[in-house]
BALOBA-1460 file (C-alpha; in Angstrom, 3 decimals):
// residues 372
<rec num="1" residu="m" x="-32.476" y="35.739" z="-37.471"/>
<rec num="2" residu="k" x="-30.894" y="34.289" z="-34.323"/>
<rec num="3" residu="t" x="-27.527" y="34.048" z="-36.094"/>
<rec num="4" residu="h" x="-27.772" y="37.690" z="-37.211"/>
<rec num="5" residu="i" x="-28.513" y="38.815" z="-33.642"/>
<rec num="6" residu="i" x="-25.547" y="36.864" z="-32.320"/>
<rec num="7" residu="c" x="-23.211" y="38.366" z="-34.905"/>
<rec num="8" residu="i" x="-24.445" y="41.910" z="-34.277"/>
<rec num="9" residu="s" x="-24.129" y="41.453" z="-30.495"/>
<rec num="10" residu="f" x="-20.647" y="40.086" z="-30.864"/>
<rec num="11" residu="l" x="-19.491" y="42.930" z="-33.109"/>
<rec num="12" residu="l" x="-21.011" y="45.466" z="-30.738"/>
<rec num="13" residu="a" x="-19.155" y="43.882" z="-27.837"/>
<rec num="14" residu="i" x="-15.919" y="44.200" z="-29.786"/>
<rec num="15" residu="a" x="-16.566" y="47.871" z="-30.462"/>
<rec num="16" residu="l" x="-17.425" y="48.664" z="-26.857"/>
<rec num="17" residu="n" x="-14.921" y="46.513" z="-25.012"/>
<rec num="18" residu="g" x="-12.023" y="46.122" z="-27.365"/>
<rec num="19" residu="f" x="-12.443" y="42.338" z="-27.623"/>
<rec num="20" residu="i" x="-10.000" y="40.526" z="-29.838"/>
<rec num="21" residu="l" x="-11.220" y="39.025" z="-33.058"/>
<rec num="22" residu="p" x="-10.217" y="35.430" z="-33.830"/>
<rec num="23" residu="n" x="-8.698" y="36.493" z="-37.143"/>
<rec num="24" residu="e" x="-6.874" y="39.496" z="-35.698"/>
<rec num="25" residu="s" x="-3.482" y="38.055" z="-36.750"/>
<rec num="26" residu="k" x="-3.064" y="37.251" z="-40.380"/>
<rec num="27" residu="a" x="-2.310" y="33.572" z="-40.906"/>
<rec num="28" residu="s" x="1.375" y="33.314" z="-41.710"/>
<rec num="29" residu="r" x="2.132" y="29.607" z="-41.392"/>
<rec num="30" residu="q" x="0.542" y="26.265" z="-42.133"/>
<rec num="31" residu="i" x="0.480" y="23.002" z="-40.195"/>
<rec num="32" residu="t" x="-1.058" y="19.604" z="-40.878"/>
<rec num="33" residu="d" x="-3.239" y="18.172" z="-38.124"/>
<rec num="34" residu="a" x="-3.772" y="14.508" z="-37.211"/>
<rec num="35" residu="t" x="-6.406" y="14.036" z="-39.926"/>
<rec num="36" residu="g" x="-4.240" y="15.526" z="-42.672"/>
<rec num="37" residu="r" x="-6.126" y="18.833" z="-42.775"/>
<rec num="38" residu="q" x="-4.055" y="21.878" z="-43.692"/>
<rec num="39" residu="i" x="-4.526" y="24.503" z="-40.980"/>
<rec num="40" residu="h" x="-3.486" y="28.142" z="-41.375"/>
<rec num="41" residu="l" x="-2.280" y="29.760" z="-38.158"/>
<rec num="42" residu="p" x="-0.912" y="33.090" z="-36.925"/>
<rec num="43" residu="e" x="2.816" y="33.144" z="-36.306"/>
<rec num="44" residu="k" x="2.394" y="33.477" z="-32.525"/>
<rec num="45" residu="i" x="-0.281" y="31.688" z="-30.497"/>
<rec num="46" residu="d" x="-1.082" y="33.197" z="-27.087"/>
<rec num="47" residu="r" x="-4.736" y="32.216" z="-26.568"/>
<rec num="48" residu="i" x="-6.159" y="28.711" z="-26.891"/>
<rec num="49" residu="i" x="-9.000" y="26.469" z="-25.745"/>
<rec num="50" residu="c" x="-8.971" y="22.667" z="-25.481"/>
<rec num="51" residu="s" x="-11.968" y="20.527" z="-26.436"/>
<rec num="52" residu="g" x="-12.448" y="16.843" z="-25.701"/>
<rec num="53" residu="p" x="-11.175" y="14.306" z="-23.161"/>
<rec num="54" residu="g" x="-7.505" y="14.678" z="-22.303"/>
<rec num="55" residu="c" x="-6.920" y="17.702" z="-24.507"/>
<rec num="56" residu="l" x="-6.298" y="20.125" z="-21.640"/>
<rec num="57" residu="r" x="-4.052" y="17.511" z="-19.994"/>
<rec num="58" residu="l" x="-1.711" y="17.480" z="-23.001"/>
<rec num="59" residu="i" x="-1.555" y="21.271" z="-23.056"/>
<rec num="60" residu="s" x="-0.762" y="21.254" z="-19.330"/>
<rec num="61" residu="y" x="2.213" y="18.980" z="-20.049"/>
<rec num="62" residu="f" x="3.595" y="21.873" z="-22.092"/>
<rec num="63" residu="n" x="3.349" y="24.324" z="-19.196"/>
<rec num="64" residu="a" x="1.062" y="26.309" z="-21.492"/>
<rec num="65" residu="q" x="-1.797" y="26.691" z="-19.030"/>
<rec num="66" residu="d" x="-1.387" y="30.471" z="-19.067"/>
<rec num="67" residu="r" x="-2.514" y="30.468" z="-22.702"/>
<rec num="68" residu="v" x="-5.827" y="28.750" z="-21.905"/>
<rec num="69" residu="v" x="-8.643" y="31.335" z="-21.930"/>
<rec num="70" residu="a" x="-11.664" y="29.078" z="-21.268"/>
<rec num="71" residu="v" x="-12.497" y="25.470" z="-20.383"/>
<rec num="72" residu="d" x="-15.258" y="22.915" z="-20.851"/>
<rec num="73" residu="d" x="-17.646" y="22.353" z="-17.968"/>
<rec num="74" residu="m" x="-15.790" y="19.254" z="-16.726"/>
<rec num="75" residu="e" x="-13.061" y="21.533" z="-15.388"/>
<rec num="76" residu="t" x="-15.395" y="23.584" z="-13.179"/>
<rec num="77" residu="r" x="-17.098" y="20.676" z="-11.415"/>
<rec num="78" residu="d" x="-16.549" y="20.002" z="-7.743"/>
<rec num="79" residu="g" x="-16.361" y="16.491" z="-6.379"/>
<rec num="80" residu="l" x="-14.936" y="14.514" z="-3.517"/>
<rec num="81" residu="f" x="-12.946" y="12.320" z="-5.875"/>
<rec num="82" residu="d" x="-10.655" y="13.620" z="-8.591"/>
<rec num="83" residu="a" x="-7.875" y="11.586" z="-10.182"/>
<rec num="84" residu="r" x="-6.767" y="14.185" z="-12.738"/>
<rec num="85" residu="p" x="-3.299" y="15.380" z="-11.700"/>
<rec num="86" residu="y" x="-3.322" y="18.180" z="-14.305"/>
<rec num="87" residu="a" x="-6.486" y="19.648" z="-12.727"/>
<rec num="88" residu="l" x="-5.082" y="19.438" z="-9.195"/>
<rec num="89" residu="a" x="-1.909" y="21.145" z="-10.395"/>
<rec num="90" residu="n" x="-3.905" y="23.943" z="-12.041"/>
<rec num="91" residu="p" x="-6.764" y="25.141" z="-9.788"/>
<rec num="92" residu="r" x="-6.923" y="28.209" z="-12.036"/>
<rec num="93" residu="y" x="-8.872" y="26.134" z="-14.559"/>
<rec num="94" residu="k" x="-11.906" y="26.149" z="-12.245"/>
<rec num="95" residu="t" x="-12.039" y="29.951" z="-12.421"/>
<rec num="96" residu="l" x="-12.005" y="30.294" z="-16.211"/>
<rec num="97" residu="p" x="-15.048" y="30.942" z="-18.407"/>
<rec num="98" residu="v" x="-16.853" y="27.872" z="-19.791"/>
<rec num="99" residu="f" x="-17.059" y="27.498" z="-23.574"/>
<rec num="100" residu="g" x="-19.123" y="24.308" z="-23.756"/>
<rec num="101" residu="g" x="-19.858" y="20.848" z="-22.420"/>
<rec num="102" residu="f" x="-17.423" y="18.064" z="-21.692"/>
<rec num="103" residu="r" x="-16.524" y="15.324" z="-24.202"/>
<rec num="104" residu="g" x="-16.255" y="17.865" z="-26.997"/>
<rec num="105" residu="n" x="-19.765" y="19.295" z="-26.838"/>
<rec num="106" residu="d" x="-18.630" y="22.804" z="-27.730"/>
<rec num="107" residu="d" x="-20.918" y="25.814" z="-27.905"/>
<rec num="108" residu="p" x="-19.896" y="28.110" z="-30.806"/>
<rec num="109" residu="e" x="-21.967" y="30.993" z="-29.397"/>
<rec num="110" residu="k" x="-20.164" y="30.814" z="-26.058"/>
<rec num="111" residu="i" x="-16.815" y="30.647" z="-27.823"/>
<rec num="112" residu="l" x="-17.623" y="33.760" z="-29.856"/>
<rec num="113" residu="g" x="-18.750" y="35.497" z="-26.685"/>
<rec num="114" residu="l" x="-15.479" y="34.977" z="-24.820"/>
<rec num="115" residu="e" x="-13.776" y="38.190" z="-23.778"/>
<rec num="116" residu="k" x="-10.420" y="36.750" z="-24.769"/>
<rec num="117" residu="q" x="-10.895" y="35.132" z="-28.130"/>
<rec num="118" residu="p" x="-8.843" y="31.970" z="-28.746"/>
<rec num="119" residu="q" x="-6.584" y="31.926" z="-31.747"/>
<rec num="120" residu="v" x="-6.655" y="28.124" z="-31.917"/>
<rec num="121" residu="i" x="-8.980" y="25.367" z="-30.737"/>
<rec num="122" residu="f" x="-7.305" y="22.030" z="-30.010"/>
<rec num="123" residu="k" x="-9.674" y="19.069" z="-30.210"/>
<rec num="124" residu="t" x="-9.436" y="15.364" z="-29.290"/>
<rec num="125" residu="y" x="-11.844" y="12.435" z="-29.731"/>
<rec num="126" residu="t" x="-13.677" y="14.027" z="-32.629"/>
<rec num="127" residu="g" x="-16.001" y="11.047" z="-33.019"/>
<rec num="128" residu="s" x="-18.218" y="12.577" z="-30.343"/>
<rec num="129" residu="g" x="-19.277" y="16.136" z="-29.604"/>
<rec num="130" residu="h" x="-19.259" y="19.051" z="-32.018"/>
<rec num="131" residu="d" x="-17.928" y="18.372" z="-35.502"/>
<rec num="132" residu="p" x="-14.526" y="20.107" z="-35.759"/>
<rec num="133" residu="v" x="-14.949" y="21.317" z="-39.340"/>
<rec num="134" residu="e" x="-18.354" y="22.776" z="-38.543"/>
<rec num="135" residu="l" x="-16.940" y="24.349" z="-35.382"/>
<rec num="136" residu="e" x="-14.209" y="26.012" z="-37.413"/>
<rec num="137" residu="e" x="-16.732" y="27.299" z="-39.937"/>
<rec num="138" residu="k" x="-19.042" y="28.707" z="-37.255"/>
<rec num="139" residu="t" x="-16.349" y="30.434" z="-35.213"/>
<rec num="140" residu="g" x="-13.746" y="31.355" z="-37.813"/>
<rec num="141" residu="i" x="-11.120" y="29.937" z="-35.435"/>
<rec num="142" residu="p" x="-8.665" y="27.258" z="-36.653"/>
<rec num="143" residu="v" x="-9.378" y="23.825" z="-35.133"/>
<rec num="144" residu="v" x="-6.371" y="21.540" z="-34.749"/>
<rec num="145" residu="i" x="-7.358" y="17.885" z="-34.372"/>
<rec num="146" residu="l" x="-5.177" y="15.689" z="-32.155"/>
<rec num="147" residu="e" x="-5.241" y="11.903" z="-31.827"/>
<rec num="148" residu="y" x="-4.851" y="11.328" z="-28.108"/>
<rec num="149" residu="g" x="-3.240" y="7.913" z="-28.350"/>
<rec num="150" residu="d" x="-1.910" y="5.937" z="-25.391"/>
<rec num="151" residu="l" x="1.339" y="4.497" z="-24.035"/>
<rec num="152" residu="l" x="0.837" y="1.031" z="-25.547"/>
<rec num="153" residu="s" x="-0.236" y="0.458" z="-29.143"/>
<rec num="154" residu="g" x="-1.194" y="4.132" z="-29.538"/>
<rec num="155" residu="r" x="2.171" y="5.568" z="-28.516"/>
<rec num="156" residu="k" x="2.932" y="6.735" z="-32.047"/>
<rec num="157" residu="k" x="-0.333" y="8.732" z="-32.068"/>
<rec num="158" residu="l" x="0.456" y="10.255" z="-28.676"/>
<rec num="159" residu="y" x="3.938" y="11.269" z="-29.778"/>
<rec num="160" residu="h" x="2.523" y="12.799" z="-32.941"/>
<rec num="161" residu="a" x="0.028" y="14.787" z="-30.845"/>
<rec num="162" residu="l" x="2.846" y="16.080" z="-28.642"/>
<rec num="163" residu="t" x="4.921" y="16.984" z="-31.685"/>
<rec num="164" residu="l" x="1.968" y="18.800" z="-33.251"/>
<rec num="165" residu="i" x="1.233" y="20.791" z="-30.092"/>
<rec num="166" residu="g" x="4.897" y="21.739" z="-29.878"/>
<rec num="167" residu="e" x="4.780" y="22.985" z="-33.453"/>
<rec num="168" residu="v" x="1.588" y="25.020" z="-32.955"/>
<rec num="169" residu="l" x="2.736" y="26.591" z="-29.673"/>
<rec num="170" residu="d" x="6.372" y="26.991" z="-30.728"/>
<rec num="171" residu="k" x="7.436" y="24.630" z="-27.947"/>
<rec num="172" residu="q" x="9.233" y="21.961" z="-29.964"/>
<rec num="173" residu="p" x="11.956" y="21.374" z="-27.331"/>
<rec num="174" residu="r" x="9.292" y="20.595" z="-24.724"/>
<rec num="175" residu="a" x="7.605" y="18.144" z="-27.094"/>
<rec num="176" residu="e" x="10.907" y="16.373" z="-27.612"/>
<rec num="177" residu="a" x="11.557" y="16.305" z="-23.852"/>
<rec num="178" residu="l" x="8.127" y="14.784" z="-23.173"/>
<rec num="179" residu="i" x="8.648" y="12.077" z="-25.770"/>
<rec num="180" residu="r" x="12.084" y="11.263" z="-24.341"/>
<rec num="181" residu="f" x="10.612" y="11.138" z="-20.838"/>
<rec num="182" residu="f" x="7.862" y="8.662" z="-21.701"/>
<rec num="183" residu="t" x="10.267" y="6.519" z="-23.697"/>
<rec num="184" residu="r" x="12.868" y="6.447" z="-20.894"/>
<rec num="185" residu="e" x="10.292" y="5.577" z="-18.234"/>
<rec num="186" residu="i" x="8.892" y="2.669" z="-20.228"/>
<rec num="187" residu="d" x="12.371" y="1.435" z="-21.164"/>
<rec num="188" residu="a" x="13.531" y="1.618" z="-17.532"/>
<rec num="189" residu="l" x="10.561" y="-0.464" z="-16.374"/>
<rec num="190" residu="d" x="11.205" y="-2.964" z="-19.141"/>
<rec num="191" residu="t" x="14.903" y="-3.281" z="-18.256"/>
<rec num="192" residu="r" x="14.139" y="-4.023" z="-14.610"/>
<rec num="193" residu="t" x="11.514" y="-6.689" z="-15.253"/>
<rec num="194" residu="k" x="11.878" y="-8.345" z="-18.654"/>
<rec num="195" residu="d" x="14.166" y="-11.182" z="-17.547"/>
<rec num="196" residu="i" x="12.398" y="-12.357" z="-14.385"/>
<rec num="197" residu="p" x="11.999" y="-16.130" z="-14.848"/>
<rec num="198" residu="v" x="9.211" y="-16.869" z="-12.364"/>
<rec num="199" residu="k" x="6.543" y="-14.222" z="-11.862"/>
<rec num="200" residu="k" x="3.726" y="-13.893" z="-9.368"/>
<rec num="201" residu="t" x="0.248" y="-14.087" z="-10.850"/>
<rec num="202" residu="c" x="-1.856" y="-10.967" z="-10.349"/>
<rec num="203" residu="f" x="-5.150" y="-9.233" z="-11.118"/>
<rec num="204" residu="v" x="-6.416" y="-5.663" z="-10.935"/>
<rec num="205" residu="g" x="-10.078" y="-5.000" z="-10.156"/>
<rec num="206" residu="g" x="-12.333" y="-2.001" z="-9.717"/>
<rec num="207" residu="i" x="-11.259" y="-0.385" z="-12.995"/>
<rec num="208" residu="a" x="-13.382" y="2.594" z="-14.016"/>
<rec num="209" residu="f" x="-14.992" y="2.466" z="-17.438"/>
<rec num="210" residu="r" x="-17.520" y="5.210" z="-18.186"/>
<rec num="211" residu="g" x="-18.110" y="5.368" z="-14.467"/>
<rec num="212" residu="p" x="-17.085" y="3.399" z="-11.362"/>
<rec num="213" residu="h" x="-17.441" y="-0.388" z="-11.119"/>
<rec num="214" residu="g" x="-16.991" y="-3.250" z="-8.690"/>
<rec num="215" residu="f" x="-14.046" y="-5.605" z="-8.329"/>
<rec num="216" residu="q" x="-14.873" y="-7.743" z="-11.376"/>
<rec num="217" residu="s" x="-14.201" y="-4.758" z="-13.628"/>
<rec num="218" residu="t" x="-10.717" y="-5.129" z="-15.060"/>
<rec num="219" residu="e" x="-8.544" y="-4.274" z="-18.055"/>
<rec num="220" residu="p" x="-6.848" y="-7.217" z="-19.800"/>
<rec num="221" residu="s" x="-4.331" y="-4.850" z="-21.394"/>
<rec num="222" residu="y" x="-3.782" y="-2.863" z="-18.156"/>
<rec num="223" residu="p" x="-0.749" y="-0.718" z="-19.080"/>
<rec num="224" residu="p" x="1.084" y="-0.851" z="-15.719"/>
<rec num="225" residu="f" x="1.045" y="-4.661" z="-15.919"/>
<rec num="226" residu="q" x="2.296" y="-4.528" z="-19.489"/>
<rec num="227" residu="f" x="5.227" y="-2.280" z="-18.606"/>
<rec num="228" residu="v" x="6.507" y="-4.590" z="-15.833"/>
<rec num="229" residu="h" x="5.738" y="-7.866" z="-17.634"/>
<rec num="230" residu="a" x="3.281" y="-8.901" z="-14.928"/>
<rec num="231" residu="d" x="1.528" y="-12.265" z="-15.158"/>
<rec num="232" residu="n" x="-2.001" y="-10.876" z="-15.453"/>
<rec num="233" residu="i" x="-4.601" y="-13.643" z="-15.209"/>
<rec num="234" residu="a" x="-7.073" y="-11.510" z="-17.180"/>
<rec num="235" residu="d" x="-4.747" y="-11.479" z="-20.173"/>
<rec num="236" residu="s" x="-6.111" y="-14.276" z="-22.325"/>
<rec num="237" residu="g" x="-3.343" y="-14.024" z="-24.890"/>
<rec num="238" residu="a" x="-5.524" y="-12.046" z="-27.290"/>
<rec num="239" residu="l" x="-3.505" y="-8.896" z="-26.631"/>
<rec num="240" residu="s" x="-1.229" y="-9.635" z="-29.560"/>
<rec num="241" residu="k" x="-4.264" y="-9.203" z="-31.778"/>
<rec num="242" residu="k" x="-6.185" y="-6.447" z="-30.049"/>
<rec num="243" residu="q" x="-5.701" y="-4.148" z="-27.092"/>
<rec num="244" residu="i" x="-8.604" y="-4.980" z="-24.771"/>
<rec num="245" residu="r" x="-9.424" y="-2.004" z="-22.556"/>
<rec num="246" residu="h" x="-12.217" y="-3.352" z="-20.394"/>
<rec num="247" residu="s" x="-13.930" y="-6.572" z="-19.369"/>
<rec num="248" residu="n" x="-15.915" y="-8.025" z="-16.480"/>
<rec num="249" residu="f" x="-13.917" y="-10.968" z="-15.177"/>
<rec num="250" residu="s" x="-16.093" y="-13.697" z="-13.724"/>
<rec num="251" residu="k" x="-15.771" y="-14.696" z="-10.090"/>
<rec num="252" residu="e" x="-15.476" y="-18.303" z="-11.172"/>
<rec num="253" residu="k" x="-12.401" y="-17.581" z="-13.285"/>
<rec num="254" residu="l" x="-10.903" y="-15.460" z="-10.523"/>
<rec num="255" residu="l" x="-11.345" y="-18.287" z="-8.013"/>
<rec num="256" residu="a" x="-9.933" y="-20.850" z="-10.431"/>
<rec num="257" residu="a" x="-6.843" y="-18.755" z="-11.164"/>
<rec num="258" residu="d" x="-6.438" y="-17.644" z="-7.530"/>
<rec num="259" residu="p" x="-3.809" y="-14.954" z="-8.281"/>
<rec num="260" residu="q" x="-1.054" y="-14.432" z="-5.732"/>
<rec num="261" residu="v" x="-1.413" y="-10.648" z="-5.696"/>
<rec num="262" residu="l" x="-4.464" y="-8.429" z="-6.142"/>
<rec num="263" residu="f" x="-4.569" y="-4.717" z="-6.936"/>
<rec num="264" residu="l" x="-7.566" y="-2.486" z="-6.313"/>
<rec num="265" residu="d" x="-8.126" y="0.516" z="-8.570"/>
<rec num="266" residu="l" x="-9.307" y="3.151" z="-6.123"/>
<rec num="267" residu="s" x="-11.795" y="4.653" z="-8.553"/>
<rec num="268" residu="t" x="-14.182" y="2.019" z="-7.210"/>
<rec num="269" residu="l" x="-14.470" y="4.077" z="-3.997"/>
<rec num="270" residu="q" x="-16.790" y="6.445" z="-5.870"/>
<rec num="271" residu="m" x="-19.537" y="3.850" z="-5.496"/>
<rec num="272" residu="g" x="-19.802" y="4.757" z="-1.823"/>
<rec num="273" residu="e" x="-20.124" y="2.837" z="1.421"/>
<rec num="274" residu="g" x="-21.599" y="-0.621" z="1.027"/>
<rec num="275" residu="h" x="-20.745" y="-0.806" z="-2.666"/>
<rec num="276" residu="g" x="-17.768" y="-1.235" z="-4.967"/>
<rec num="277" residu="g" x="-14.635" y="-3.322" z="-5.020"/>
<rec num="278" residu="l" x="-13.452" y="-2.538" z="-1.502"/>
<rec num="279" residu="h" x="-16.786" y="-3.526" z="0.037"/>
<rec num="280" residu="e" x="-16.832" y="-6.721" z="-2.025"/>
<rec num="281" residu="l" x="-13.334" y="-7.752" z="-0.980"/>
<rec num="282" residu="r" x="-14.257" y="-7.202" z="2.648"/>
<rec num="283" residu="n" x="-17.689" y="-8.831" z="2.633"/>
<rec num="284" residu="d" x="-18.271" y="-11.159" z="-0.323"/>
<rec num="285" residu="p" x="-17.724" y="-14.787" z="0.782"/>
<rec num="286" residu="v" x="-16.498" y="-15.686" z="-2.691"/>
<rec num="287" residu="y" x="-13.537" y="-13.330" z="-2.388"/>
<rec num="288" residu="q" x="-12.733" y="-14.433" z="1.163"/>
<rec num="289" residu="v" x="-11.307" y="-17.733" z="-0.059"/>
<rec num="290" residu="l" x="-8.816" y="-16.078" z="-2.434"/>
<rec num="291" residu="t" x="-5.231" y="-16.640" z="-1.330"/>
<rec num="292" residu="a" x="-4.320" y="-12.976" z="-1.802"/>
<rec num="293" residu="v" x="-7.207" y="-11.852" z="0.408"/>
<rec num="294" residu="a" x="-6.367" y="-14.409" z="3.089"/>
<rec num="295" residu="t" x="-2.678" y="-13.422" z="3.117"/>
<rec num="296" residu="g" x="-3.191" y="-9.657" z="2.837"/>
<rec num="297" residu="q" x="-1.686" y="-9.394" z="-0.629"/>
<rec num="298" residu="v" x="-4.126" y="-6.722" z="-1.841"/>
<rec num="299" residu="y" x="-2.796" y="-3.280" z="-2.743"/>
<rec num="300" residu="g" x="-4.330" y="0.066" z="-3.728"/>
<rec num="301" residu="v" x="-3.371" y="1.803" z="-6.977"/>
<rec num="302" residu="l" x="-4.260" y="5.220" z="-8.331"/>
<rec num="303" residu="p" x="-7.048" y="5.487" z="-10.896"/>
<rec num="304" residu="y" x="-5.730" y="6.574" z="-14.266"/>
<rec num="305" residu="n" x="-8.804" y="6.390" z="-16.504"/>
<rec num="306" residu="w" x="-10.368" y="9.746" z="-15.588"/>
<rec num="307" residu="y" x="-11.491" y="11.948" z="-18.497"/>
<rec num="308" residu="t" x="-9.442" y="9.494" z="-20.526"/>
<rec num="309" residu="q" x="-5.958" y="8.289" z="-19.635"/>
<rec num="310" residu="n" x="-3.685" y="10.114" z="-17.201"/>
<rec num="311" residu="f" x="-0.264" y="9.082" z="-18.445"/>
<rec num="312" residu="g" x="1.608" y="10.174" z="-15.333"/>
<rec num="313" residu="s" x="-0.578" y="7.993" z="-13.108"/>
<rec num="314" residu="i" x="-0.110" y="5.017" z="-15.432"/>
<rec num="315" residu="l" x="3.652" y="5.294" z="-14.983"/>
<rec num="316" residu="a" x="3.390" y="5.902" z="-11.230"/>
<rec num="317" residu="d" x="1.227" y="2.783" z="-10.860"/>
<rec num="318" residu="a" x="3.643" y="0.759" z="-12.967"/>
<rec num="319" residu="w" x="6.594" y="1.636" z="-10.706"/>
<rec num="320" residu="y" x="4.576" y="0.767" z="-7.598"/>
<rec num="321" residu="i" x="3.337" y="-2.520" z="-9.051"/>
<rec num="322" residu="g" x="6.882" y="-3.386" z="-10.108"/>
<rec num="323" residu="k" x="8.117" y="-2.802" z="-6.572"/>
<rec num="324" residu="t" x="5.243" y="-4.839" z="-5.130"/>
<rec num="325" residu="l" x="5.727" y="-7.834" z="-7.427"/>
<rec num="326" residu="y" x="9.536" y="-7.757" z="-7.613"/>
<rec num="327" residu="p" x="10.802" y="-5.873" z="-4.539"/>
<rec num="328" residu="e" x="14.388" y="-6.965" z="-5.108"/>
<rec num="329" residu="r" x="14.396" y="-5.156" z="-8.479"/>
<rec num="330" residu="f" x="12.972" y="-1.892" z="-7.083"/>
<rec num="331" residu="q" x="14.746" y="-1.469" z="-3.746"/>
<rec num="332" residu="d" x="15.741" y="2.095" z="-4.663"/>
<rec num="333" residu="i" x="12.168" y="3.209" z="-5.413"/>
<rec num="334" residu="d" x="9.872" y="5.041" z="-3.003"/>
<rec num="335" residu="p" x="6.553" y="4.861" z="-4.902"/>
<rec num="336" residu="a" x="5.061" y="8.087" z="-3.506"/>
<rec num="337" residu="k" x="8.204" y="10.131" z="-4.117"/>
<rec num="338" residu="n" x="8.551" y="8.520" z="-7.508"/>
<rec num="339" residu="a" x="4.982" y="9.513" z="-8.402"/>
<rec num="340" residu="d" x="5.776" y="13.121" z="-7.541"/>
<rec num="341" residu="r" x="8.951" y="12.933" z="-9.624"/>
<rec num="342" residu="i" x="6.754" y="12.014" z="-12.580"/>
<rec num="343" residu="y" x="4.087" y="14.621" z="-11.859"/>
<rec num="344" residu="e" x="6.673" y="17.321" z="-11.322"/>
<rec num="345" residu="f" x="8.230" y="16.696" z="-14.711"/>
<rec num="346" residu="l" x="4.893" y="16.580" z="-16.518"/>
<rec num="347" residu="l" x="3.050" y="19.299" z="-14.585"/>
<rec num="348" residu="s" x="5.649" y="21.214" z="-12.541"/>
<rec num="349" residu="a" x="3.721" y="20.205" z="-9.410"/>
<rec num="350" residu="r" x="3.810" y="17.438" z="-6.833"/>
<rec num="351" residu="v" x="0.216" y="16.316" z="-6.469"/>
<rec num="352" residu="f" x="0.451" y="12.741" z="-5.160"/>
<rec num="353" residu="d" x="-0.440" y="13.625" z="-1.565"/>
<rec num="354" residu="e" x="-3.483" y="15.659" z="-2.579"/>
<rec num="355" residu="m" x="-4.771" y="12.981" z="-4.903"/>
<rec num="356" residu="n" x="-4.091" y="10.217" z="-2.371"/>
<rec num="357" residu="a" x="-6.013" y="12.175" z="0.268"/>
<rec num="358" residu="r" x="-9.057" y="12.207" z="-2.008"/>
<rec num="359" residu="f" x="-8.908" y="8.419" z="-2.119"/>
<rec num="360" residu="k" x="-8.730" y="7.880" z="1.645"/>
<rec num="361" residu="q" x="-4.913" y="7.581" z="1.754"/>
<rec num="362" residu="m" x="-5.169" y="4.102" z="0.232"/>
<rec num="363" residu="a" x="-2.788" y="4.445" z="-2.718"/>
<rec num="364" residu="f" x="0.465" y="2.507" z="-2.835"/>
<rec num="365" residu="k" x="-0.095" y="0.500" z="0.333"/>
<rec num="366" residu="p" x="-1.812" y="-2.736" z="1.409"/>
<rec num="367" residu="v" x="-5.599" y="-2.497" z="1.490"/>
<rec num="368" residu="l" x="-7.162" y="-2.929" z="4.920"/>
<rec num="369" residu="l" x="-9.587" y="-5.818" z="4.474"/>
<rec num="370" residu="t" x="-11.524" y="-5.434" z="7.696"/>
<rec num="371" residu="d" x="-14.164" y="-2.747" z="8.177"/>
<rec num="372" residu="e" x="-12.791" y="0.127" z="10.224"/>
């Protein structure tokens, strides 16, 4: 009965307000999504929604934000901290209707009730949230599944996602430009750092993983370290077998390794005064004996793991870390300006200053290790 009422209400709304039906344009082409499903689409796509972590970020890379007609509730939240450059570059997202919960928890009834009906639903991380096939059946709207990927072992998946979006939105040249950009950035970092014979040991702490953590929280396969061939003490050598995204590194091991340079992921600031990695570095006696703490070799880096990976911030961090570890190889790089170069290409906006302000102006500079 509830379904019948919804359908009748929806059809009445169409009659009274001239809403646009999802199937208003006869499907005239076919694409294959990341799971091999054959999806039938209208020739021209002007209205879309993006479900799942990172999905709206990828669409923003295509300068296709004007086609987005609704967002999940993550995009409308207010908070002191926000490390999502695509959201800062597109404040319009906060004003759009909400079609469901974050992490892919879509609401078919809300989708069907949108004034502007999407012609396509893009969806990432389908292992959680609403089942994409069921969502397509309930709404009658094609669901295109994307594999989000990453810039390390998942680069092929990321490039396929970009190619697929370009095909759906008829923006193939932009997809090709994005792929070239990521490839050139990674290659440039590799060229500058691959032949350095003696490298400083380093460690990054305070990495976010399903929420903020203290300084022991790290990522053995931390992409910025990988791109500049950094000597990461948390890399046990298992990376050739498996990409390890998160671990808690013991204080004992940290003291034994005593890395020459420390980096603090500023997402740890979310834990508030008296908590988190910054507080620990300033107050924990164990950390006080580290050489890097004693010599002031601790530096702030932008969080990148925020509603999954922000690829622009990964690259910006990598350039800054490269300059910090090997200054003679990066004399021509101003890390803040370089970050905005990256953001401007990906998002047509320079958002470094705004994001840095949200993290107490601590990015890309030495961390003050005395309480202010």
